[in-house]
TITOR-482779 format. One record per residue (C-alpha): residue number from 0; residue in one letter; chain; x, y, z. Coordinates in pm, whole numbers, plus 32768, in hexadecimal, padded with zeros to 4 digits. Example, Ala and Ser with C-alpha at 12.3 -4.5 7.8 and 13.67 -1.06 7.14 Angstrom:
2
[rec 0 a A [84CE 7E3E 830C]]
[rec 1 s A [8557 7F96 82CA]]
***
This chain:
363
[rec 0 m A [8000 8000 8000]]
[rec 1 r A [809B 8146 7F8D]]
[rec 2 p A [8059 8289 804A]]
[rec 3 v A [7FA9 83AF 7FA7]]
[rec 4 h A [80A6 84BA 7F50]]
[rec 5 g A [8067 862B 7F5A]]
[rec 6 k A [7FA3 8716 8037]]
[rec 7 r A [7E9A 8683 8119]]
[rec 8 i A [7D37 86EA 80CF]]
[rec 9 v A [7C84 877E 81F9]]
[rec 10 a A [7B1C 8764 8189]]
[rec 11 v A [7A04 8778 8285]]
[rec 12 l A [790A 8665 8240]]
[rec 13 a A [77B3 8669 82D9]]
[rec 14 a A [779C 856C 83F0]]
[rec 15 g A [7659 84C1 8449]]
[rec 16 g A [75B6 8379 8498]]
[rec 17 l A [756D 82A3 836B]]
[rec 18 t A [749D 816A 836B]]
[rec 19 l A [752F 804E 82A2]]
[rec 20 a A [741D 7FAC 81D7]]
[rec 21 a A [7426 7E35 81CB]]
[rec 22 a A [74AA 7DA7 8085]]
[rec 23 s A [7545 7C6E 7FFF]]
[rec 24 c A [75FF 7C1A 7EC3]]
[rec 25 g A [76C5 7B05 7E26]]
[rec 26 k A [773F 7B41 7CC5]]
[rec 27 a A [7742 7C9E 7C38]]
[rec 28 p A [75DB 7CF6 7BE1]]
[rec 29 t A [757B 7D2B 7A79]]
[rec 30 s A [742C 7DD3 7ABC]]
[rec 31 s A [7401 7F48 7AF5]]
[rec 32 p A [7493 7FC9 7C3C]]
[rec 33 s A [73B0 802E 7D5B]]
[rec 34 g A [732C 818F 7D7B]]
[rec 35 s A [720F 826F 7D13]]
[rec 36 s A [718E 824D 7BB2]]
[rec 37 t A [7239 832F 7AB5]]
[rec 38 s A [7296 8308 794A]]
[rec 39 a A [73BB 8222 7903]]
[rec 40 a A [7475 833D 7859]]
[rec 41 a A [7463 8414 7993]]
[rec 42 a A [74D5 8306 7A83]]
[rec 43 y A [7627 8318 7B30]]
[rec 44 n A [767F 81AF 7B7D]]
[rec 45 a A [774F 818B 7CBA]]
[rec 46 c A [77CE 8027 7CE4]]
[rec 47 m A [7889 7F92 7E0B]]
[rec 48 v A [7960 7E5B 7E37]]
[rec 49 t A [797E 7DE8 7FA2]]
[rec 50 d A [7AAA 7D4A 8043]]
[rec 51 t A [7A8A 7BE7 80C6]]
[rec 52 g A [79E3 7C57 8209]]
[rec 53 g A [78A3 7C94 8144]]
[rec 54 i A [7797 7D9C 8154]]
[rec 55 d A [772F 7D3C 82B5]]
[rec 56 d A [7888 7D4F 8355]]
[rec 57 r A [780E 7E67 843E]]
[rec 58 s A [7950 7F13 83DF]]
[rec 59 f A [79F2 7FAD 82A9]]
[rec 60 n A [7922 7EFC 819C]]
[rec 61 a A [77DF 7F58 824C]]
[rec 62 s A [7859 80BE 827A]]
[rec 63 a A [78A8 80E2 8108]]
[rec 64 w A [7758 8056 809F]]
[rec 65 a A [76A9 8148 818A]]
[rec 66 g A [775B 8262 80D2]]
[rec 67 m A [76EB 81DC 7F80]]
[rec 68 q A [7585 81C6 7FFA]]
[rec 69 a A [7592 8321 8092]]
[rec 70 a A [75FF 83B0 7F43]]
[rec 71 a A [74E3 82F9 7E93]]
[rec 72 k A [73E8 837A 7F92]]
[rec 73 a A [7461 84E0 7F69]]
[rec 74 d A [7460 84D6 7DEA]]
[rec 75 s A [7358 840B 7D31]]
[rec 76 n A [743D 83F7 7C00]]
[rec 77 v A [7539 8328 7CC6]]
[rec 78 k A [7502 81B0 7CB1]]
[rec 79 a A [75CA 80E4 7DAB]]
[rec 80 k A [761B 7F71 7DA1]]
[rec 81 y A [7728 7E89 7E21]]
[rec 82 v A [77C2 7D34 7DF9]]
[rec 83 s A [7862 7C6D 7F11]]
[rec 84 s A [79BC 7BCF 7EFF]]
[rec 85 t A [79D7 7A82 7FB3]]
[rec 86 a A [7B4A 7A59 7F67]]
[rec 87 e A [7C66 7B36 7EF0]]
[rec 88 t A [7C52 7A8D 7D9C]]
[rec 89 d A [7AFB 7B31 7D73]]
[rec 90 y A [7B83 7C94 7D74]]
[rec 91 e A [7BF2 7CAC 7C0B]]
[rec 92 p A [7AC8 7BFE 7B68]]
[rec 93 n A [79D4 7CC3 7C3E]]
[rec 94 l A [7A75 7E0B 7BD7]]
[rec 95 r A [7A79 7D9E 7A6A]]
[rec 96 q A [7908 7D46 7A6F]]
[rec 97 f A [78B6 7EA7 7AD9]]
[rec 98 t A [7984 7F3C 79BE]]
[rec 99 t A [78B7 7E72 78C4]]
[rec 100 q A [7779 7EF0 796A]]
[rec 101 k A [77EA 8055 7924]]
[rec 102 c A [77EC 80C5 7A8E]]
[rec 103 n A [7840 8235 7AAF]]
[rec 104 f A [78F5 8200 7BF9]]
[rec 105 i A [798D 80B7 7C6C]]
[rec 106 l A [79F2 80A6 7DD9]]
[rec 107 a A [7AEA 7FA7 7E5E]]
[rec 108 v A [7ACD 7F80 7FD7]]
[rec 109 g A [7C0E 7F2E 808E]]
[rec 110 g A [7D85 7F45 8064]]
[rec 111 l A [7D9E 7DD8 7FFD]]
[rec 112 m A [7CF6 7E3A 7EB6]]
[rec 113 a A [7E0B 7F2E 7E54]]
[rec 114 d A [7EBB 7E53 7D53]]
[rec 115 a A [7D79 7DDA 7CAE]]
[rec 116 t A [7CF4 7F3E 7CA1]]
[rec 117 k A [7E33 7FC3 7C07]]
[rec 118 k A [7E2F 7EB3 7AFD]]
[rec 119 v A [7CC1 7ED7 7A9B]]
[rec 120 a A [7CC8 8053 7AAB]]
[rec 121 t A [7DFD 8063 79CF]]
[rec 122 e A [7D53 7F86 78CE]]
[rec 123 n A [7C13 8056 78DC]]
[rec 124 s A [7C97 81B8 78DB]]
[rec 125 s A [7B46 8251 7882]]
[rec 126 s A [7AA1 81C5 79BC]]
[rec 127 q A [7AA7 8279 7B0B]]
[rec 128 f A [7B12 81A9 7C37]]
[rec 129 g A [7B33 81ED 7DA8]]
[rec 130 i A [7BE0 8128 7EB9]]
[rec 131 v A [7BC2 812A 8033]]
[rec 132 d A [7CFC 8102 8106]]
[rec 133 s A [7DFD 8115 7FF0]]
[rec 134 s A [7E99 8200 7EF7]]
[rec 135 s A [7ECE 81AD 7D88]]
[rec 136 p A [7FB6 8222 7C73]]
[rec 137 a A [7E9B 8208 7B75]]
[rec 138 p A [7E16 8364 7B1C]]
[rec 139 n A [7CAE 82E8 7B12]]
[rec 140 v A [7CAB 8264 7C79]]
[rec 141 f A [7C37 834C 7D90]]
[rec 142 p A [7CD8 82E3 7EDC]]
[rec 143 m A [7C25 8305 8029]]
[rec 144 q A [7D12 82D6 814E]]
[rec 145 f A [7CFE 8316 82C3]]
[rec 146 a A [7DF5 8381 83CE]]
[rec 147 t A [7D63 828A 84C5]]
[rec 148 d A [7E9F 8297 8596]]
[rec 149 e A [7E27 83ED 8610]]
[rec 150 a A [7CDA 836B 8695]]
[rec 151 a A [7D77 8227 8710]]
[rec 152 f A [7E70 82FB 87D8]]
[rec 153 l A [7D46 8388 8896]]
[rec 154 a A [7CBB 8229 88C7]]
[rec 155 g A [7E07 81AD 894F]]
[rec 156 y A [7E18 82CA 8A48]]
[rec 157 l A [7CB0 8285 8AAE]]
[rec 158 a A [7CEF 810E 8AD2]]
[rec 159 a A [7E21 8149 8BAB]]
[rec 160 g A [7D63 8239 8C8A]]
[rec 161 y A [7C34 8155 8CA5]]
[rec 162 s A [7CEB 800C 8CDE]]
[rec 163 k A [7CDA 7F7E 8E3C]]
[rec 164 t A [7DE1 7E71 8E00]]
[rec 165 g A [7EED 7F46 8D5B]]
[rec 166 k A [7EE3 7E69 8C25]]
[rec 167 v A [7E30 7EAA 8ADC]]
[rec 168 a A [7E3F 7DF3 898F]]
[rec 169 t A [7E16 7E22 881B]]
[rec 170 w A [7E20 7D25 8701]]
[rec 171 g A [7DD5 7D23 858E]]
[rec 172 g A [7D2D 7C63 8478]]
[rec 173 l A [7E51 7C72 8385]]
[rec 174 k A [7FA5 7D17 839B]]
[rec 175 i A [7F65 7E2C 829E]]
[rec 176 p A [7F92 7FA6 82C6]]
[rec 177 p A [7E1D 7FFB 82E2]]
[rec 178 v A [7E17 7F14 8412]]
[rec 179 t A [7F68 7F54 84B3]]
[rec 180 v A [7F3A 80CD 84A1]]
[rec 181 f A [7E26 80A7 85A6]]
[rec 182 m A [7F0A 7FD2 867D]]
[rec 183 d A [8029 80CB 8663]]
[rec 184 g A [7F4D 81E9 86D4]]
[rec 185 f A [7EBA 811E 87F1]]
[rec 186 a A [8011 80B8 8874]]
[rec 187 d A [808F 821F 885D]]
[rec 188 g A [7F5E 829F 8917]]
[rec 189 v A [7FA5 81AF 8A34]]
[rec 190 a A [8113 8217 8A35]]
[rec 191 y A [80B0 8386 8A41]]
[rec 192 y A [7FCA 8341 8B6A]]
[rec 193 n A [80E6 828F 8C1C]]
[rec 194 k A [81CD 83B5 8BDF]]
[rec 195 q A [80D2 84B7 8C55]]
[rec 196 k A [8067 83F3 8D89]]
[rec 197 s A [81AC 833E 8DDF]]
[rec 198 k A [80F4 81F2 8DB7]]
[rec 199 n A [8152 80AA 8D13]]
[rec 200 v A [801A 802C 8C64]]
[rec 201 q A [8080 7F0D 8B7F]]
[rec 202 v A [8009 7ECD 8A1B]]
[rec 203 l A [7FDC 7D5F 89BD]]
[rec 204 g A [7FBD 7CEF 8854]]
[rec 205 w A [8090 7DF6 87A4]]
[rec 206 d A [81F4 7E76 87B4]]
[rec 207 k A [8203 7FB3 86E4]]
[rec 208 t A [837F 7FC4 86DF]]
[rec 209 k A [83A4 7E61 865D]]
[rec 210 q A [825F 7E6C 8596]]
[rec 211 n A [820B 7D17 8623]]
[rec 212 g A [80C4 7CA5 86B7]]
[rec 213 t A [7F99 7BBF 86B3]]
[rec 214 f A [7EBD 7B91 8580]]
[rec 215 a A [7D94 7AB0 853F]]
[rec 216 e A [7DE0 7A92 83C9]]
[rec 217 s A [7C6E 7ACC 838D]]
[rec 218 f A [7B65 7BDB 838F]]
[rec 219 t A [7A47 7AE4 83B8]]
[rec 220 d A [7AAA 79DA 84B8]]
[rec 221 q A [79F4 7A42 85F5]]
[rec 222 n A [7A62 790A 86B1]]
[rec 223 k A [7BCF 795D 866B]]
[rec 224 g A [7B91 7AB9 86F4]]
[rec 225 k A [7AFE 7A24 882E]]
[rec 226 t A [7C2C 7941 885E]]
[rec 227 i A [7D26 7A5C 8833]]
[rec 228 t A [7C69 7B40 8920]]
[rec 229 n A [7C4B 7A30 8A2A]]
[rec 230 t A [7DC4 7A06 8A1B]]
[rec 231 f A [7E02 7B77 8A5E]]
[rec 232 v A [7CFD 7B82 8B72]]
[rec 233 a A [7DA7 7A59 8C17]]
[rec 234 q A [7EE7 7B27 8C0D]]
[rec 235 g A [7E3B 7C44 8CC4]]
[rec 236 a A [7DB2 7D2A 8BB5]]
[rec 237 d A [7C66 7DCF 8C0A]]
[rec 238 v A [7C45 7EB6 8ADB]]
[rec 239 v A [7C6A 7E1C 8980]]
[rec 240 m A [7C6B 7EC1 8828]]
[rec 241 p A [7C41 7DC9 8709]]
[rec 242 v A [7C82 7E54 85AB]]
[rec 243 a A [7BEE 7D32 84EF]]
[rec 244 g A [7A92 7D70 8464]]
[rec 245 g A [79A2 7C56 84B6]]
[rec 246 t A [7AB7 7B8E 855D]]
[rec 247 g A [7AC2 7C9A 8667]]
[rec 248 l A [7960 7C44 86D9]]
[rec 249 g A [7A00 7B23 8792]]
[rec 250 a A [7A90 7C27 887F]]
[rec 251 g A [792F 7C9F 88BE]]
[rec 252 d A [78C6 7B3E 891C]]
[rec 253 v A [79E2 7B26 8A18]]
[rec 254 a A [798F 7C78 8AAF]]
[rec 255 k A [781E 7C27 8AD0]]
[rec 256 a A [7876 7AEA 8B8E]]
[rec 257 s A [7963 7BA2 8C79]]
[rec 258 s A [7858 7C44 8D56]]
[rec 259 g A [78E4 7D9E 8D17]]
[rec 260 k A [7A51 7D4D 8D4C]]
[rec 261 v A [7AB3 7D6F 8BDB]]
[rec 262 s A [7A5A 7E86 8AE9]]
[rec 263 v A [7A94 7EA9 8974]]
[rec 264 i A [7AFC 7FCA 8897]]
[rec 265 w A [7A5D 7F92 8740]]
[rec 266 v A [7ADA 8022 85F6]]
[rec 267 d A [7A56 80B8 84B2]]
[rec 268 q A [78E0 80E7 84F8]]
[rec 269 d A [7854 814B 864C]]
[rec 270 g A [7825 7FF3 86E3]]
[rec 271 c A [76E8 8059 8799]]
[rec 272 n A [764A 8093 8644]]
[rec 273 s A [76EC 7F81 8573]]
[rec 274 a A [76F2 7E6D 867C]]
[rec 275 a A [75F2 7EE9 8776]]
[rec 276 q A [75DC 7D9A 8829]]
[rec 277 y A [7739 7DE0 88B2]]
[rec 278 c A [76FF 7F4E 890C]]
[rec 279 d A [7709 7F06 8A80]]
[rec 280 v A [7877 7E97 8A62]]
[rec 281 f A [78F3 7F9D 8968]]
[rec 282 l A [79BE 80A6 8A1D]]
[rec 283 t A [79D1 8171 88DB]]
[rec 284 t A [7A1D 8145 8769]]
[rec 285 v A [7B42 81C4 869B]]
[rec 286 q A [7A6F 8245 857C]]
[rec 287 k A [7AE4 8257 8418]]
[rec 288 n A [79D9 8328 8372]]
[rec 289 i A [79D4 8264 822E]]
[rec 290 t A [7861 82A2 8202]]
[rec 291 d A [788B 841A 81DE]]
[rec 292 a A [79BC 83FB 80FD]]
[rec 293 v A [790E 8309 8010]]
[rec 294 e A [77CD 83D3 8006]]
[rec 295 k A [7892 850F 7FB2]]
[rec 296 a A [7958 845E 7E9F]]
[rec 297 v A [781E 83D3 7DF9]]
[rec 298 d A [776E 8522 7E16]]
[rec 299 t A [7898 85D3 7D7A]]
[rec 300 g A [78A0 84E2 7C56]]
[rec 301 a A [7728 84F0 7C23]]
[rec 302 k A [773D 866B 7C04]]
[rec 303 g A [783B 8644 7AEF]]
[rec 304 q A [795A 86C9 7BBE]]
[rec 305 t A [7AB9 8639 7BB3]]
[rec 306 l A [7B2D 8541 7CB8]]
[rec 307 a A [7C9A 85A3 7CCA]]
[rec 308 p A [7D7B 8476 7D10]]
[rec 309 s A [7E7F 8553 7DB5]]
[rec 310 p A [7E66 85A3 7ECE]]
[rec 311 g A [7D20 84E3 7EE5]]
[rec 312 y A [7C71 84E1 8035]]
[rec 313 l A [7D17 84BB 8188]]
[rec 314 g A [7C3F 84A6 82BF]]
[rec 315 t A [7CD7 8540 83FA]]
[rec 316 l A [7C65 85B2 8551]]
[rec 317 a A [7C62 8714 84C9]]
[rec 318 n A [7B63 86CD 83B5]]
[rec 319 n A [7A9E 85C7 847A]]
[rec 320 g A [7B15 84BA 838C]]
[rec 321 v A [7B80 83F6 84C0]]
[rec 322 s A [7B01 8413 8624]]
[rec 323 i A [7AA3 8350 8758]]
[rec 324 a A [7935 8305 8793]]
[rec 325 p A [7869 8371 88C2]]
[rec 326 y A [7895 829D 89F9]]
[rec 327 h A [7728 822D 89F0]]
[rec 328 n A [76EE 8139 8B11]]
[rec 329 f A [7844 818C 8BA0]]
[rec 330 d A [77FF 8300 8BBB]]
[rec 331 s A [77C6 82F0 8D32]]
[rec 332 k A [78E0 81F5 8D62]]
[rec 333 v A [79F8 82C3 8CC8]]
[rec 334 d A [7A86 83C0 8DBE]]
[rec 335 s A [7A32 8526 8D5E]]
[rec 336 a A [7B9E 858D 8D80]]
[rec 337 l A [7C06 847D 8C8A]]
[rec 338 k A [7AFC 84EF 8B94]]
[rec 339 a A [7B81 8652 8BAC]]
[rec 340 e A [7CE4 85DA 8B71]]
[rec 341 v A [7C79 851A 8A3A]]
[rec 342 d A [7BC3 864F 89B5]]
[rec 343 q A [7CF5 8726 89F7]]
[rec 344 l A [7DD8 8627 8953]]
[rec 345 k A [7D00 862E 881A]]
[rec 346 q A [7D32 87A5 87FD]]
[rec 347 q A [7EA8 8781 883C]]
[rec 348 i A [7EC3 8685 8720]]
[rec 349 i A [7DFE 8768 8638]]
[rec 350 s A [7EDA 8893 868E]]
[rec 351 g A [8019 87CB 8669]]
[rec 352 a A [807D 87F6 87D4]]
[rec 353 v A [8076 867B 87F3]]
[rec 354 k A [810C 85BE 86CE]]
[rec 355 v A [8078 8473 865C]]
[rec 356 q A [8157 83A9 8579]]
[rec 357 s A [8134 8256 84D6]]
[rec 358 a A [81F4 81C1 83B5]]
[rec 359 n A [80AD 811A 8352]]
[rec 360 a A [7FEA 8261 8335]]
[rec 361 p A [7F99 82FE 81E5]]
[rec 362 q A [8071 842F 81A8]]
***
């Protein structure tokens, strides 16, 4: 995954709750996309290829689809549809099917799709592509990337301050930059807390310096997520941040069975919205506001405006492209002084007073 070069865009995107409509797909559909009835000539066809986690991953695929649907709801000329990838070998054929269907905008969801997107986009230079969590050298690919290390830094500080055992953990689905950037930020947030408070809260599951840690090798295996989380809990961790899509729900299972002793920090979508059954164990969520970024990209294309590949879009704390979610059921459990420190730290990161750095972050 190559970083985006050039100046970061600081674009304020409207934030708001979006309801993900239920949908299911297998092969790329050949019928007309969903949306209000308009003439075929007026339609702007926005087509999405999911990563292997599927449309119901309660994470980045679901977030992207919510953005597609929001764009279709806002503009009746936009027709949104998707196809699910069940294996990495599906990426290229799924993208190709959408080029033959004359989609106006083809969105690849996830950094693992970078090579397939580059290949298909290069061969179809007249088609407009977008990709979440990766850059691309192809001039017809609009990259949407997120400085999740900034928001994860806040989550790490929060976890360290909330922990009763002095041990917290993070683990990933796959060892790829869009995953490890969360883990880097989390570890640095804990380290910053330790420095400020003269504490020694330990991070299990990830060594930022060595770039070594624990990975499930899956974004769908909930049982594997449960096993990994149980291991860290047995080692003393009482706050766990899985960065693993549906696999991470296993951490929710462990926390629910702990009678309040273990809490989870979710990622991507606010867990109390995307996985509400686990809301009572979600301390917060490191949000990557994919929904807003995708909606804005589709809306821009539908209006006939150019989606510039460089610098593309970069979500930061400053433009609300990344954030931490409300504390929800933990609001009364998190000390007010700790909340204030997290709020202050956010402003210090935005101002540059506190530097957040990760080799895995888009530049």
